[in-house]
N, C-alpha and C positions, 0 to 999 in steps of 0.2 A: 045193316050195322054200320057203325062209324069206323073209319080207318084208324089204325093205331097211331097215336101221336109219337113223333120222334122223341128220343130220350132228351130230357131237359139238360142244358149245360149245368155243370156243377154249381155255379153261383145262382142258378135259378131254382135249385132244390129248396123245398120248403124248410128242410132241416137247417139251412144256412141262416134262417131267421131266429133260431131258438136260443142262441147265445150271443150276447153283445160283445163288442170289443173289450168293454170293461170286465165282463165275465171271464173272457179268455185271458186277459192281462192278470186277473186276480190269481190265476194258478201258475202262470208262466213268469210273471214279473217283468214281462216285456210284451210288445205288441205282437200278436199272432193273427195276422189279418189277410194273408194270401190264401185264396181258396185253391186247393190242389185237387186234381182229378182223383175220385175215389168212387168207382161204380158201386152202387148199393146192391145188396142182395135183393132178389125178386120180392116185390111187395113191400119193400121198406124204403125210407128216405134216408139219405146220408149226406153229411157235409164234413169235409176235412180242411182244417186251416193249418198253415205252417208259417214259420218265421222266414223261410227261404225256399225258393224253388231250385236253388243251385247246389244244394248239398244233399248227399245220399241219406243223411240221418238228421233231418230237421227236427226242431222242437215242434210238436204237433198236438192239436186238440181235435178230436173227432166225435161227432154226434151221429147216432143212428136211432131211428124210431120206426116202429112197425106196429100194426094191430097185433094184439097178443095171439090171435089165431094164426098169424104168419109165423111167429116165434114157436108156437105150439107144435108145428110140423117137426121140429127137432126133438120133441119130448121122447119118442121111443129110443132114439140114439143116446140121448142124455141119461135115460133110465138104465139102459144097458151098461153105459160107462160107469154110472154110480154103483151098479151091482158088481161090476168087475173090481172096483176099488174096495168093496167089502164092507164099507161103513154101514150101508143100509140093511145088510143081510142079518145083522144081529138084532134088529128091531122089527119084530113081526108085523106090527101095525103099519109101520112106515113102508115095509116091503109090500104089504097088501095094497096100500094106497098108490104106490109107484106103479105096480102092475096094473091096477085099475085105470090109472091115468093113461098108461101106454095103450091099453085096450081101447079106451075111449077115443084116443087120437087116431088109432087105426080105422075107426068108423068114420072119421072125418074131422080134421082140425077146425074146419070152418064152421062146424056145428056147435062148438063149445061157446058158452057165454063168456063175457068179459070177466065175471067173477070167478068162474071155473078156471079160466086161463091164468089169472093172477094167483089162484090157489095152487095150481101146478107149479108156477114159478117158485112159490114159497116152499113147496114140498121138495122140489129138486135142490133148493138151497139147503134145506134141512138134511137131505140125503148126502150133501157134500160138506156136512159138519157145521152148518150155521144153526142158530137158534130156531126153534119152531115158530112159524108164522112171520118170518122176516119178509119185508117187501122190498128190501134193497140189499145189494151185496157189493163188496169191493174185493178185487183180486189184482194180482200183479203178474199177468201173463207175459210170455216172451213176445216181442214185437219186432220183426225183422232181426237185426243184430242186437237190439236193445231189449229193455224191459219196459212195460207200460203199466200205468195205473188205470184200472177199468172199474167204473161203477155201473151197476145195472139195477134197473127197477121195473116194477110193474105197477101201474096206477091207472085205475078207471079204464082197463082194457088196452092200455098202451104199454108196449115194452120199449124201454129206452136205455141206451148205453152212452156213456161218455168215456172216451179213452184219451189218456194224456201220456205223451212220451217225450223224453229229452235225453240227450247224451248223459250217461252216468247217473241215471235216475236210481234213487234208493228208496225202497218202501219206507214210509214213516206215517205216524199218526196224523201229522199236519197235512201231508199229501192226501191221505185217505179222506180226511175231512173236506179238503178242497174239492176233490173229485165228486164226492157225495153231494156237496152243496150244488155243484153244477148239474148233476143228473136230476136233482130236485127242481131246478130252474126249468130244465127241459121238459120234465114230466108234468109241470103245472097245468 
């Protein structure tokens, strides 16, 4: 066998090629061009750009991509979480589909097709209150001491996220649209 290659330095990550300076400026209104260390999850590629390495809470754009089979490993946990919040339990068909997805992943996430993986992504989005069949979502999760705007999508077997954070970030339609536009660029 071949020896494992050392981890690539952040700026060598393939994810760092997915958004241009112009793309990042389009959301931040300023240059976000310094690559900050951001170790990716196993099996995925990640790149994080910031406007400064000297501040604890920089303006940040982060991209992560993975084969949908890698993302799918988290399906059982996500299904359990969706069931706990109770949204899915009132819809019997959705409940059956979620439990079937969970069972399928238990047999091996690497065995699912790209299409099945993207269908699971849509199913979980629906379980979390999104419209049936969505292929992209936007949310505003906590990020460190701040809030971030995060767009996620599944396209052609690739799971991609773009996360944007800045001090005093406020959720808005314009911001949602900007982050969704970037995740579409990444997932092309």
